[in-house]
ZABA-173219 format. One record per residue (C-alpha): residue in one letter; x, y, z. Coordinates in steps of 0.05 Angstrom, whole numbers, plus 5000, padded with zeros to 4 digits. Example, Ala and Ser with C-alpha at 12.3 -4.5 7.8 and 13.67 -1.06 7.14 Angstrom:
<nodes>
+------+------+------+------+
! code !    u !    v !    w !
+------+------+------+------+
!    A ! 5246 ! 4910 ! 5156 !
!    S ! 5273 ! 4979 ! 5143 !
+------+------+------+------+
</nodes>
This chain:
<nodes>
+------+------+------+------+
! code !    u !    v !    w !
+------+------+------+------+
!    M ! 4646 ! 2661 ! 4915 !
!    E ! 4631 ! 2690 ! 4852 !
!    F ! 4645 ! 2762 ! 4842 !
!    N ! 4574 ! 2800 ! 4852 !
!    F ! 4542 ! 2865 ! 4870 !
!    E ! 4558 ! 2860 ! 4946 !
!    T ! 4625 ! 2828 ! 4939 !
!    G ! 4647 ! 2889 ! 4891 !
!    S ! 4620 ! 2937 ! 4940 !
!    L ! 4655 ! 2909 ! 4999 !
!    L ! 4716 ! 2917 ! 4961 !
!    L ! 4709 ! 2988 ! 4939 !
!    L ! 4692 ! 3003 ! 5009 !
!    I ! 4758 ! 2974 ! 5036 !
!    A ! 4791 ! 3007 ! 4977 !
!    A ! 4766 ! 3076 ! 4992 !
!    V ! 4782 ! 3065 ! 5069 !
!    V ! 4855 ! 3041 ! 5046 !
!    A ! 4857 ! 3107 ! 5001 !
!    M ! 4839 ! 3154 ! 5063 !
!    L ! 4886 ! 3116 ! 5108 !
!    T ! 4952 ! 3118 ! 5061 !
!    R ! 4938 ! 3197 ! 5044 !
!    R ! 4935 ! 3212 ! 5121 !
!    L ! 5002 ! 3168 ! 5133 !
!    R ! 5029 ! 3197 ! 5065 !
!    L ! 5046 ! 3128 ! 5037 !
!    P ! 5040 ! 3106 ! 4966 !
!    Y ! 4966 ! 3081 ! 4955 !
!    S ! 4991 ! 3020 ! 4918 !
!    V ! 5034 ! 2997 ! 4978 !
!    G ! 4970 ! 3005 ! 5018 !
!    L ! 4930 ! 2961 ! 4973 !
!    V ! 4986 ! 2908 ! 4978 !
!    V ! 4979 ! 2908 ! 5053 !
!    A ! 4906 ! 2909 ! 5048 !
!    G ! 4910 ! 2850 ! 5007 !
!    I ! 4951 ! 2810 ! 5048 !
!    A ! 4913 ! 2822 ! 5112 !
!    L ! 4848 ! 2801 ! 5069 !
!    A ! 4878 ! 2738 ! 5041 !
!    I ! 4897 ! 2711 ! 5116 !
!    S ! 4831 ! 2734 ! 5144 !
!    P ! 4781 ! 2684 ! 5158 !
!    F ! 4729 ! 2727 ! 5139 !
!    A ! 4754 ! 2751 ! 5074 !
!    P ! 4709 ! 2747 ! 5015 !
!    K ! 4734 ! 2687 ! 4964 !
!    V ! 4730 ! 2716 ! 4898 !
!    G ! 4751 ! 2676 ! 4842 !
!    L ! 4789 ! 2713 ! 4786 !
!    T ! 4761 ! 2693 ! 4718 !
!    K ! 4774 ! 2710 ! 4650 !
!    D ! 4708 ! 2750 ! 4642 !
!    L ! 4723 ! 2788 ! 4705 !
!    I ! 4794 ! 2808 ! 4684 !
!    F ! 4784 ! 2816 ! 4610 !
!    T ! 4713 ! 2853 ! 4608 !
!    V ! 4711 ! 2887 ! 4674 !
!    L ! 4782 ! 2904 ! 4704 !
!    L ! 4829 ! 2911 ! 4634 !
!    P ! 4789 ! 2956 ! 4589 !
!    P ! 4780 ! 3021 ! 4634 !
!    L ! 4857 ! 3011 ! 4663 !
!    L ! 4882 ! 3013 ! 4588 !
!    F ! 4834 ! 3062 ! 4561 !
!    E ! 4857 ! 3111 ! 4620 !
!    A ! 4925 ! 3106 ! 4617 !
!    A ! 4926 ! 3118 ! 4537 !
!    L ! 4875 ! 3175 ! 4547 !
!    C ! 4930 ! 3207 ! 4585 !
!    I ! 4984 ! 3204 ! 4542 !
!    H ! 5004 ! 3261 ! 4497 !
!    W ! 5013 ! 3247 ! 4427 !
!    N ! 5073 ! 3293 ! 4413 !
!    E ! 5114 ! 3253 ! 4477 !
!    L ! 5097 ! 3186 ! 4447 !
!    R ! 5117 ! 3202 ! 4377 !
!    R ! 5182 ! 3233 ! 4404 !
!    N ! 5195 ! 3167 ! 4434 !
!    F ! 5161 ! 3116 ! 4390 !
!    P ! 5225 ! 3081 ! 4364 !
!    V ! 5247 ! 3070 ! 4436 !
!    I ! 5175 ! 3050 ! 4458 !
!    V ! 5169 ! 2996 ! 4397 !
!    V ! 5236 ! 2968 ! 4411 !
!    L ! 5224 ! 2955 ! 4488 !
!    A ! 5154 ! 2929 ! 4466 !
!    T ! 5173 ! 2881 ! 4411 !
!    F ! 5246 ! 2857 ! 4420 !
!    G ! 5245 ! 2869 ! 4497 !
!    V ! 5188 ! 2828 ! 4506 !
!    L ! 5213 ! 2769 ! 4463 !
!    L ! 5286 ! 2774 ! 4495 !
!    S ! 5248 ! 2772 ! 4565 !
!    A ! 5206 ! 2717 ! 4539 !
!    G ! 5268 ! 2682 ! 4514 !
!    V ! 5312 ! 2688 ! 4575 !
!    T ! 5252 ! 2660 ! 4617 !
!    A ! 5238 ! 2605 ! 4579 !
!    A ! 5311 ! 2585 ! 4576 !
!    G ! 5313 ! 2589 ! 4654 !
!    M ! 5252 ! 2548 ! 4666 !
!    H ! 5283 ! 2491 ! 4615 !
!    Y ! 5353 ! 2489 ! 4643 !
!    L ! 5339 ! 2495 ! 4714 !
!    V ! 5270 ! 2468 ! 4727 !
!    H ! 5275 ! 2423 ! 4669 !
!    W ! 5210 ! 2441 ! 4639 !
!    P ! 5206 ! 2420 ! 4559 !
!    W ! 5217 ! 2477 ! 4516 !
!    L ! 5145 ! 2479 ! 4491 !
!    G ! 5116 ! 2489 ! 4561 !
!    A ! 5173 ! 2539 ! 4579 !
!    L ! 5160 ! 2580 ! 4520 !
!    V ! 5087 ! 2583 ! 4543 !
!    F ! 5103 ! 2609 ! 4611 !
!    G ! 5159 ! 2652 ! 4581 !
!    V ! 5107 ! 2689 ! 4544 !
!    L ! 5056 ! 2691 ! 4593 !
!    I ! 5100 ! 2737 ! 4641 !
!    A ! 5141 ! 2771 ! 4587 !
!    A ! 5096 ! 2834 ! 4582 !
!    T ! 5097 ! 2861 ! 4652 !
!    D ! 5049 ! 2913 ! 4674 !
!    P ! 5082 ! 2966 ! 4721 !
!    V ! 5021 ! 2987 ! 4754 !
!    S ! 5053 ! 3001 ! 4823 !
!    V ! 5108 ! 3034 ! 4790 !
!    I ! 5072 ! 3087 ! 4749 !
!    A ! 5024 ! 3095 ! 4814 !
!    I ! 5084 ! 3115 ! 4854 !
!    F ! 5109 ! 3159 ! 4796 !
!    K ! 5041 ! 3197 ! 4795 !
!    E ! 5031 ! 3208 ! 4866 !
!    A ! 5106 ! 3234 ! 4870 !
!    K ! 5084 ! 3276 ! 4812 !
!    A ! 5147 ! 3250 ! 4770 !
!    H ! 5144 ! 3277 ! 4697 !
!    G ! 5193 ! 3262 ! 4643 !
!    R ! 5220 ! 3217 ! 4592 !
!    L ! 5220 ! 3154 ! 4635 !
!    L ! 5147 ! 3160 ! 4655 !
!    V ! 5129 ! 3165 ! 4583 !
!    L ! 5170 ! 3101 ! 4560 !
!    I ! 5147 ! 3056 ! 4617 !
!    E ! 5076 ! 3077 ! 4612 !
!    A ! 5073 ! 3068 ! 4537 !
!    E ! 5115 ! 3010 ! 4536 !
!    S ! 5078 ! 2972 ! 4584 !
!    L ! 5013 ! 2989 ! 4534 !
!    F ! 5040 ! 2963 ! 4475 !
!    N ! 5074 ! 2910 ! 4495 !
!    D ! 5013 ! 2866 ! 4508 !
!    G ! 5001 ! 2865 ! 4426 !
!    T ! 5069 ! 2834 ! 4421 !
!    A ! 5051 ! 2782 ! 4477 !
!    A ! 4989 ! 2765 ! 4447 !
!    V ! 5017 ! 2747 ! 4380 !
!    A ! 5075 ! 2708 ! 4410 !
!    F ! 5023 ! 2671 ! 4456 !
!    G ! 4983 ! 2654 ! 4401 !
!    V ! 5043 ! 2631 ! 4358 !
!    V ! 5072 ! 2588 ! 4417 !
!    V ! 5000 ! 2563 ! 4435 !
!    A ! 4991 ! 2535 ! 4361 !
!    L ! 5059 ! 2500 ! 4362 !
!    A ! 5048 ! 2472 ! 4423 !
!    S ! 4986 ! 2434 ! 4396 !
!    G ! 5020 ! 2411 ! 4338 !
!    Q ! 5008 ! 2456 ! 4279 !
!    Q ! 5066 ! 2480 ! 4234 !
!    L ! 5064 ! 2558 ! 4223 !
!    T ! 5099 ! 2589 ! 4168 !
!    A ! 5129 ! 2657 ! 4162 !
!    L ! 5067 ! 2681 ! 4117 !
!    E ! 5021 ! 2653 ! 4169 !
!    I ! 5051 ! 2692 ! 4226 !
!    S ! 5059 ! 2752 ! 4189 !
!    S ! 4987 ! 2742 ! 4176 !
!    M ! 4967 ! 2730 ! 4246 !
!    L ! 5008 ! 2789 ! 4264 !
!    A ! 4978 ! 2839 ! 4217 !
!    K ! 4907 ! 2810 ! 4231 !
!    T ! 4919 ! 2817 ! 4306 !
!    I ! 4950 ! 2890 ! 4308 !
!    G ! 4920 ! 2921 ! 4245 !
!    G ! 4846 ! 2897 ! 4265 !
!    G ! 4854 ! 2921 ! 4333 !
!    V ! 4882 ! 2996 ! 4316 !
!    L ! 4832 ! 3001 ! 4260 !
!    C ! 4775 ! 2978 ! 4307 !
!    G ! 4795 ! 3019 ! 4365 !
!    G ! 4807 ! 3083 ! 4313 !
!    V ! 4738 ! 3074 ! 4284 !
!    V ! 4699 ! 3067 ! 4347 !
!    A ! 4736 ! 3124 ! 4383 !
!    L ! 4723 ! 3176 ! 4323 !
!    G ! 4649 ! 3149 ! 4323 !
!    A ! 4642 ! 3161 ! 4396 !
!    L ! 4681 ! 3239 ! 4392 !
!    L ! 4631 ! 3251 ! 4333 !
!    L ! 4568 ! 3237 ! 4379 !
!    A ! 4601 ! 3273 ! 4436 !
!    G ! 4619 ! 3336 ! 4395 !
!    R ! 4540 ! 3345 ! 4386 !
!    T ! 4530 ! 3360 ! 4453 !
!    D ! 4558 ! 3406 ! 4512 !
!    D ! 4533 ! 3357 ! 4565 !
!    H ! 4589 ! 3332 ! 4603 !
!    L ! 4547 ! 3276 ! 4628 !
!    V ! 4535 ! 3254 ! 4558 !
!    E ! 4612 ! 3264 ! 4545 !
!    I ! 4634 ! 3220 ! 4603 !
!    T ! 4585 ! 3167 ! 4584 !
!    V ! 4619 ! 3168 ! 4519 !
!    T ! 4681 ! 3143 ! 4551 !
!    T ! 4649 ! 3071 ! 4557 !
!    V ! 4680 ! 3065 ! 4485 !
!    A ! 4735 ! 3028 ! 4523 !
!    Y ! 4691 ! 2973 ! 4537 !
!    G ! 4665 ! 2975 ! 4464 !
!    S ! 4723 ! 2980 ! 4426 !
!    F ! 4753 ! 2921 ! 4465 !
!    L ! 4691 ! 2873 ! 4461 !
!    L ! 4686 ! 2890 ! 4390 !
!    A ! 4756 ! 2877 ! 4370 !
!    E ! 4752 ! 2809 ! 4410 !
!    H ! 4692 ! 2784 ! 4378 !
!    F ! 4725 ! 2791 ! 4305 !
!    G ! 4789 ! 2758 ! 4333 !
!    W ! 4830 ! 2815 ! 4336 !
!    S ! 4873 ! 2850 ! 4393 !
!    G ! 4819 ! 2880 ! 4445 !
!    V ! 4880 ! 2908 ! 4481 !
!    L ! 4910 ! 2946 ! 4422 !
!    A ! 4835 ! 2970 ! 4402 !
!    T ! 4833 ! 3002 ! 4470 !
!    I ! 4894 ! 3038 ! 4470 !
!    T ! 4883 ! 3068 ! 4405 !
!    A ! 4811 ! 3088 ! 4426 !
!    G ! 4841 ! 3121 ! 4480 !
!    L ! 4903 ! 3154 ! 4447 !
!    V ! 4846 ! 3179 ! 4395 !
!    M ! 4798 ! 3208 ! 4443 !
!    G ! 4852 ! 3236 ! 4491 !
!    N ! 4896 ! 3274 ! 4431 !
!    F ! 4844 ! 3290 ! 4374 !
!    K ! 4833 ! 3366 ! 4380 !
!    S ! 4782 ! 3367 ! 4323 !
!    F ! 4732 ! 3322 ! 4286 !
!    G ! 4679 ! 3337 ! 4338 !
!    A ! 4727 ! 3326 ! 4395 !
!    I ! 4704 ! 3320 ! 4466 !
!    S ! 4709 ! 3401 ! 4491 !
!    N ! 4772 ! 3417 ! 4537 !
!    R ! 4721 ! 3441 ! 4591 !
!    E ! 4692 ! 3371 ! 4596 !
!    K ! 4756 ! 3331 ! 4586 !
!    K ! 4781 ! 3334 ! 4658 !
!    P ! 4720 ! 3303 ! 4687 !
!    S ! 4714 ! 3252 ! 4629 !
!    R ! 4788 ! 3231 ! 4646 !
!    H ! 4773 ! 3222 ! 4723 !
!    F ! 4711 ! 3184 ! 4703 !
!    G ! 4756 ! 3140 ! 4660 !
!    S ! 4800 ! 3130 ! 4716 !
!    T ! 4753 ! 3108 ! 4769 !
!    P ! 4746 ! 3073 ! 4810 !
!    L ! 4794 ! 3017 ! 4779 !
!    S ! 4847 ! 3069 ! 4778 !
!    L ! 4852 ! 3097 ! 4841 !
!    R ! 4920 ! 3080 ! 4841 !
!    T ! 4939 ! 3153 ! 4807 !
!    R ! 4906 ! 3193 ! 4854 !
+------+------+------+------+
</nodes>
């Protein structure tokens, strides 16, 4: 069964019921979703939804990334940026290398196949951990490091995956070609996200209608799809757009009075985990 309106409505209804039950039972919402997912998986009446690339990349991923970036304060990000960069680059590469070595020596996979697998799972997304932190109203440096690193590591993983796939297909990449791919993917994505976000802020700054300002938050999809169209990183474009729109206090920015409903819209319904 393909993902359609009826299936989506049913899953949203189940998610809403789980949210009410977990709040009444005082349990983490992410834990309730896992239990509900297991129950649906073993139920003979569960809707069969195929996870396609279009569903994940064009429906689920942009709003999740945008909402997370929108809530990160620039001052906290700047103070912890060196540590975040190390974790999101060398940490991801180290994790991919250890995983690839394990698959090669323990499962006896060829090196190229092991590297592809290692890169694919190296950029972990600690959604459930962050959800529990927020539900517990936890604050501090650890939360900033985990959330920011989980955003930026996707850029490293995307470039590493492109390099490994190119090597697996028989291409011989030089250091200059790898550097060019890195600059194009990261630089293009950041530039695209910044330009789209500034344009959206200019548009939103011309009105006091919170409905219009909320609509502008769909820049998450615009920046992602535009960057992917040109072969840049849609992930980094969406993250940049969220950071700019969440922290730019001038340049026709969204009014403080309306920023709260805009953030709630950006995190609903796909980020009910944070409530």
